[in-house]
C-alpha positions as CSV (number, residue, x, y, z in Angstrom):
1,X,1.6,29.1,-15.4
2,X,1.3,26.5,-12.7
3,X,-1.9,24.9,-13.9
4,X,-0.5,25.0,-17.5
5,X,2.8,23.3,-16.4
6,X,0.8,20.7,-14.4
7,X,-1.4,20.0,-17.4
8,X,1.5,19.6,-19.8
9,X,3.3,17.3,-17.3
10,X,0.2,15.0,-17.1
11,X,-0.1,15.0,-20.9
12,X,3.6,14.1,-21.3
13,X,3.4,11.3,-18.7
14,X,0.3,9.8,-20.3
15,X,1.9,10.1,-23.8
16,X,4.9,8.1,-22.6
17,X,2.9,5.5,-20.6
18,X,0.7,4.7,-23.6
19,X,3.0,5.7,-26.4
20,X,6.0,3.4,-25.6
21,X,3.9,0.2,-25.4
22,X,1.9,1.2,-28.5
23,X,5.1,1.9,-30.5
24,X,6.8,-1.3,-29.3
25,X,3.8,-3.7,-29.8
26,X,2.2,-2.1,-32.9
27,X,4.4,0.1,-34.9
28,X,8.2,-0.3,-34.5
29,X,9.3,-2.0,-37.7
30,X,7.0,-5.0,-37.0
31,X,5.3,-4.7,-40.4
32,X,2.1,-6.2,-39.1
33,X,-0.8,-6.4,-41.5
34,X,-2.7,-3.0,-41.7
35,X,-5.7,-4.5,-39.9
36,X,-3.5,-5.4,-36.9
37,X,-1.9,-1.9,-36.8
38,X,-5.3,-0.2,-37.0
39,X,-6.9,-2.4,-34.4
40,X,-3.9,-2.0,-32.0
41,X,-3.9,1.8,-32.5
42,X,-7.6,2.0,-31.8
43,X,-7.2,0.0,-28.5
44,X,-4.4,2.2,-27.3
45,X,-6.0,5.5,-28.3
46,X,-9.3,4.4,-26.8
47,X,-7.7,3.5,-23.5
48,X,-5.7,6.8,-23.5
49,X,-8.9,8.8,-24.1
50,X,-11.0,6.9,-21.6
51,X,-8.4,6.8,-18.8
52,X,-8.6,10.4,-17.5
53,X,-12.4,10.4,-17.7
54,X,-12.6,7.1,-15.7
55,X,-10.2,8.3,-13.1
56,X,-12.1,11.6,-12.7
57,X,-15.4,9.8,-12.4
58,X,-14.0,7.1,-10.1
59,X,-11.8,9.1,-7.8
60,X,-13.2,12.6,-8.1
61,X,-16.3,14.0,-6.3
62,X,-18.7,11.6,-8.0
63,X,-16.9,8.5,-6.8
64,X,-18.4,6.0,-9.2
65,X,-17.0,2.6,-8.3
66,X,-17.5,1.1,-11.8
67,X,-15.3,3.9,-13.2
68,X,-12.7,3.5,-10.5
69,X,-12.4,-0.2,-11.2
70,X,-12.0,0.4,-14.9
71,X,-9.6,3.3,-14.6
72,X,-7.5,1.6,-11.9
73,X,-7.2,-1.6,-14.1
74,X,-6.1,0.4,-17.1
75,X,-3.5,2.2,-14.9
76,X,-2.0,-1.0,-13.7
77,X,-2.0,-2.7,-17.1
78,X,-0.4,0.2,-18.9
79,X,2.3,0.6,-16.2
80,X,3.3,-3.1,-16.5
81,X,3.3,-2.8,-20.3
82,X,5.3,0.4,-20.2
83,X,8.0,-1.1,-18.0
84,X,8.3,-4.3,-20.0
85,X,8.2,-2.4,-23.3
86,X,11.3,-0.4,-22.1
87,X,13.0,-3.7,-21.2
88,X,11.9,-5.2,-24.5
89,X,13.8,-2.5,-26.3
90,X,16.9,-3.5,-24.4
91,X,16.3,-6.9,-25.9
92,X,16.1,-5.2,-29.3
93,X,19.7,-4.0,-28.8
94,X,20.8,-7.5,-28.0
95,X,19.1,-8.8,-31.1
96,X,20.8,-6.1,-33.2
97,X,24.2,-7.3,-31.9
98,X,23.1,-10.9,-32.6
99,X,22.4,-10.0,-36.3
100,X,18.6,-10.5,-36.2
101,X,17.0,-8.2,-38.7
102,X,13.6,-6.6,-38.9
103,X,10.8,-7.4,-39.0
104,X,11.8,-10.5,-37.1
105,X,13.6,-8.5,-34.5
106,X,10.7,-6.1,-33.8
107,X,8.2,-9.0,-33.8
108,X,10.3,-10.9,-31.2
109,X,10.4,-7.8,-29.0
110,X,6.7,-7.2,-29.4
111,X,5.8,-10.8,-28.6
112,X,8.1,-11.0,-25.6
113,X,6.7,-7.7,-24.2
114,X,3.1,-8.9,-24.7
115,X,3.6,-12.3,-23.3
116,X,5.6,-11.1,-20.2
117,X,3.0,-8.3,-19.5
118,X,0.1,-10.7,-19.8
119,X,1.6,-13.3,-17.5
120,X,2.6,-10.7,-14.9
121,X,-0.9,-9.1,-15.0
122,X,-2.6,-12.4,-14.5
123,X,-0.2,-13.4,-11.7
124,X,-0.3,-9.9,-10.2
125,X,-4.1,-10.0,-10.1
126,X,-4.0,-13.4,-8.3
127,X,-1.5,-12.1,-5.8
128,X,-3.6,-8.9,-5.1
129,X,-6.9,-10.8,-4.6
130,X,-5.6,-13.6,-2.4
131,X,-5.6,-13.6,1.4
132,X,-2.1,-12.5,2.2
133,X,0.6,-14.9,3.4
134,X,1.8,-14.6,7.0
135,X,5.2,-13.0,7.5
136,X,6.9,-13.7,10.8
137,X,9.5,-11.3,12.2
138,X,11.3,-11.4,15.5
139,X,12.1,-8.0,17.1
140,X,14.3,-7.6,20.2
141,X,13.4,-4.6,22.4
142,X,16.0,-4.2,25.2
143,X,13.6,-2.3,27.5
144,X,10.9,-4.9,27.2
145,X,10.1,-6.6,30.5
146,X,10.4,-10.4,30.8
147,X,6.7,-10.8,31.4
148,X,6.1,-9.5,27.8
149,X,8.8,-11.6,26.2
150,X,7.3,-13.4,23.3
151,X,4.3,-11.1,23.0
152,X,2.8,-11.4,19.5
153,X,1.8,-8.3,17.6
154,X,-0.2,-8.9,14.5
155,X,-0.1,-6.0,12.0
156,X,-2.7,-5.2,9.4
157,X,-2.4,-2.1,7.2
158,X,-3.6,-0.6,3.9
159,X,-6.6,-2.8,3.6
160,X,-8.0,-0.2,1.2
161,X,-11.6,-1.5,1.1
162,X,-12.7,0.1,-2.1
163,X,-14.5,-0.1,-5.5
164,X,-14.0,-3.9,-5.7
165,X,-16.1,-5.4,-3.1
166,X,-13.8,-7.6,-1.0
167,X,-16.1,-8.5,1.9
168,X,-15.2,-12.2,1.5
169,X,-11.5,-11.4,1.3
170,X,-11.9,-9.3,4.4
171,X,-13.5,-12.2,6.2
172,X,-10.6,-14.5,5.1
173,X,-8.1,-12.0,6.4
174,X,-9.8,-11.9,9.8
175,X,-9.9,-15.7,9.9
176,X,-6.2,-15.9,9.2
177,X,-5.5,-13.3,11.9
178,X,-7.5,-15.3,14.5
179,X,-5.5,-18.4,13.8
180,X,-2.3,-16.5,14.9
181,X,-3.3,-16.3,18.6
182,X,-2.4,-12.6,18.8
183,X,-1.8,-10.6,22.0
184,X,-2.1,-7.3,20.2
185,X,-3.6,-6.6,16.8
186,X,-2.8,-3.3,15.1
187,X,-4.2,-1.6,12.0
188,X,-2.0,1.3,10.8
189,X,-4.3,3.0,8.5
190,X,-5.6,3.4,4.9
191,X,-8.5,1.2,6.0
192,X,-10.7,2.1,3.0
193,X,-11.1,4.3,0.0
194,X,-14.5,5.8,0.7
195,X,-16.8,6.6,3.6
196,X,-18.0,4.2,6.3
197,X,-21.4,4.0,4.7
198,X,-19.8,3.0,1.4
199,X,-17.4,0.4,2.8
200,X,-19.3,-0.8,5.9
201,X,-19.8,-4.3,4.5
202,X,-16.1,-4.8,3.7
203,X,-15.0,-3.5,7.1
204,X,-17.5,-5.5,9.2
205,X,-15.3,-8.6,9.7
206,X,-12.8,-6.5,11.6
207,X,-15.3,-6.6,14.5
208,X,-14.5,-10.3,14.8
209,X,-10.7,-10.0,15.2
210,X,-9.5,-11.5,18.5
211,X,-6.6,-10.3,20.6
212,X,-5.8,-11.0,24.3
213,X,-4.5,-7.5,25.2
214,X,-5.6,-4.9,22.6
215,X,-6.9,-4.1,19.1
216,X,-5.6,-0.7,18.0
217,X,-6.0,1.6,15.0
218,X,-4.6,4.8,13.5
219,X,-5.5,6.8,10.5
220,X,-3.7,6.7,7.2
221,X,-3.5,9.4,4.5
222,X,-6.5,7.8,2.6
223,X,-8.8,8.4,5.5
224,X,-8.3,12.1,4.9
225,X,-9.6,11.8,1.4
226,X,-12.9,10.8,3.0
227,X,-14.0,10.9,6.6
228,X,-11.2,10.2,9.0
229,X,-13.3,10.9,12.1
230,X,-16.0,8.6,10.8
231,X,-13.5,5.7,10.5
232,X,-12.1,6.4,14.0
233,X,-15.7,6.3,15.4
234,X,-16.6,3.2,13.4
235,X,-13.5,1.3,14.6
236,X,-14.5,2.1,18.2
237,X,-17.9,0.8,17.4
238,X,-16.3,-2.4,16.2
239,X,-14.4,-2.8,19.5
240,X,-11.0,-1.4,18.5
241,X,-9.0,1.3,20.3
242,X,-8.6,4.3,18.0
243,X,-5.2,5.8,18.9
244,X,-5.9,9.4,17.8
245,X,-2.7,10.9,19.2
246,X,-3.1,8.9,22.4
247,X,-1.8,5.8,24.1
248,X,-2.9,2.8,26.1
249,X,-0.8,0.6,28.4
250,X,-1.0,-3.2,28.2
251,X,0.3,-5.5,30.8
252,X,1.2,-9.2,31.1
253,X,2.9,-11.0,34.0
254,X,3.9,-7.8,35.7
255,X,5.5,-6.2,32.6
256,X,3.9,-3.2,30.8
257,X,4.1,-1.8,27.3
258,X,3.0,1.6,26.0
259,X,1.0,1.2,22.8
260,X,0.7,4.7,21.2
261,X,-0.6,6.0,17.9
262,X,-0.5,9.2,15.9
263,X,-2.5,10.6,13.0
264,X,-1.1,10.4,9.5
265,X,1.5,12.9,8.4
266,X,-1.1,14.4,6.0
267,X,-3.7,15.0,8.7
268,X,-2.5,18.6,9.5
269,X,-3.1,19.7,5.9
270,X,-6.5,18.0,5.7
271,X,-8.3,21.0,7.2
272,X,-10.0,18.7,9.8
273,X,-9.9,20.3,13.3
274,X,-8.0,18.4,15.8
275,X,-6.3,16.1,13.3
276,X,-2.5,16.3,13.1
277,X,0.4,14.0,14.1
278,X,1.2,14.9,17.7
279,X,3.7,12.6,19.3
280,X,3.9,14.6,22.5
281,X,0.2,14.3,23.0
282,X,0.3,10.6,22.1
283,X,2.9,10.0,24.8
284,X,1.6,12.5,27.4
285,X,1.8,11.1,30.9
286,X,3.3,7.8,29.7
287,X,5.9,6.3,32.1
288,X,9.3,7.2,30.4
289,X,10.8,4.0,31.7
290,X,8.3,1.8,29.8
291,X,9.0,0.6,26.2
292,X,6.9,2.2,23.5
293,X,5.2,0.6,20.5
294,X,4.1,3.3,18.1
295,X,1.5,3.0,15.3
296,X,2.2,5.6,12.6
297,X,1.0,5.1,9.0
298,X,4.0,6.4,7.1
299,X,7.6,5.3,7.6
300,X,8.8,8.8,7.2
301,X,7.2,9.7,10.6
302,X,10.2,7.9,12.1
303,X,12.1,11.1,12.8
304,X,9.6,12.2,15.4
305,X,9.5,8.7,16.8
306,X,13.3,8.9,17.4
307,X,13.0,12.3,19.0
308,X,10.4,10.9,21.5
309,X,12.3,7.8,22.4
310,X,10.0,5.2,20.7
311,X,11.3,1.7,20.8
312,X,9.4,0.3,17.8
313,X,7.4,2.1,15.1
314,X,5.1,0.0,12.9
315,X,4.0,1.4,9.6
316,X,2.5,0.6,6.2
317,X,1.8,3.1,3.3
318,X,4.5,1.9,0.9
319,X,2.8,-1.4,-0.3
320,X,6.3,-2.5,-0.9
321,X,6.0,-0.7,-4.2
322,X,3.0,-2.9,-5.2
323,X,3.9,-3.1,-8.9
324,X,7.6,-3.5,-9.7
325,X,9.6,-1.3,-10.2
326,X,7.5,1.4,-8.5
327,X,9.4,0.8,-5.3
328,X,12.2,3.0,-6.6
329,X,9.9,5.9,-6.7
330,X,8.5,5.1,-3.2
331,X,12.1,5.1,-1.9
332,X,12.5,8.7,-2.9
333,X,9.7,9.7,-0.4
334,X,10.2,7.2,2.4
335,X,13.2,6.0,4.4
336,X,12.2,2.3,3.9
337,X,10.0,0.3,1.5
338,X,9.5,-2.8,3.6
339,X,11.0,-4.8,6.4
340,X,12.7,-4.2,9.8
341,X,15.3,-1.4,10.1
342,X,17.1,0.5,12.9
343,X,17.0,4.3,13.2
344,X,19.1,6.0,15.9
345,X,20.3,4.3,19.1
346,X,17.0,3.0,20.3
347,X,14.3,3.1,17.6
348,X,13.4,0.3,15.2
349,X,10.9,0.6,12.4
350,X,8.9,-2.2,10.8
351,X,7.4,-1.3,7.4
352,X,4.7,-3.7,6.1
353,X,4.1,-4.3,2.4
354,X,0.4,-3.9,3.2
355,X,-2.5,-6.3,3.6
356,X,-4.5,-5.1,0.6
357,X,-3.8,-2.9,-2.4
358,X,-4.6,0.5,-3.7
359,X,-6.1,1.2,-7.1
360,X,-4.8,-1.2,-9.7
361,X,-5.8,-4.8,-8.6
362,X,-2.3,-6.1,-9.2
363,X,0.8,-6.9,-7.0
364,X,3.9,-7.7,-9.0
365,X,7.0,-8.7,-7.1
366,X,5.6,-7.0,-3.9
367,X,3.4,-9.6,-2.2
368,X,0.9,-8.5,0.5
369,X,1.3,-9.6,4.0
370,X,-0.2,-10.2,7.4
371,X,2.7,-9.6,9.8
372,X,3.4,-11.3,13.1
373,X,5.9,-9.4,15.1
374,X,7.2,-11.4,18.1
375,X,8.7,-9.1,20.6
376,X,11.6,-10.3,22.7
377,X,13.3,-8.9,25.8
378,X,17.1,-8.5,25.6
């Protein structure tokens, strides 16, 4: 019964995602000419039929980049149209109250839905493909020594090098990072969708990142769809410190900071030997009197961070929702979606909206970011 229920659920979700925009734009008392109705129906039915095939070819075992690009774009477009078709039907109720009759009422709703969706998709594509803006955040860490007061931690995460070749974008990100004069640069996972051999060109600029004290990296959940160990090894080759359940200590002007990292929360279920989030191992032999900066891909790994006395955890994973209003669903699974938050007496958590994007090449009301965390002593 489980495969049957899963299949029926997928069918129901796809029927809603494609059906609501189709009904709103094409059918709902609009009385468009027959040619318009037929053409609109063909477009929606064609997209619905092609979508699962493209997703299977693009994200299944075959991993065809052209199929992933097409399927991901359809997913983003239909999500935006679905959301604004629902809101358009709220407008329909307002027009009923205002006394506007059909077909004018339904045509106004259809036009508003189409125009808003198109504008948001064009804007969202531009936002997704641009080099992220720099977001600056001050964080006070009471245990931080005065020698490290003002230390600058630059956070990259969720670069998701993937089916769209963004090698030039990657070089632009690195150029932006190098302008920030960082002491520590961190990458908290989801570096790519694919293997090192598939995404080597896009990841290559990371080798040019400059930092005074350290460049550190941990795995995200997407590494475990491909070759997590391969990315750990490749980042070491690029001159980064892979924090595979381990830590390093950085020092400036007599003050020291533990920079630790743990595997993603999904690592244990990946079947890869030696991969699982192990906070005890990551902090083994660390001086308990020193402040701890922890790299952990998912915000929900914060509970273990609290239990191990971490001062600041930095994470990504959420993308800030990426396409509004998906952040409401993200919030069901994660304690935060973006920004700085406090957890327990000591521990703080910073959640980035991500540097890149996953799947659909759109960001709507959830801009990407390169984060500069300036740490301050009390």
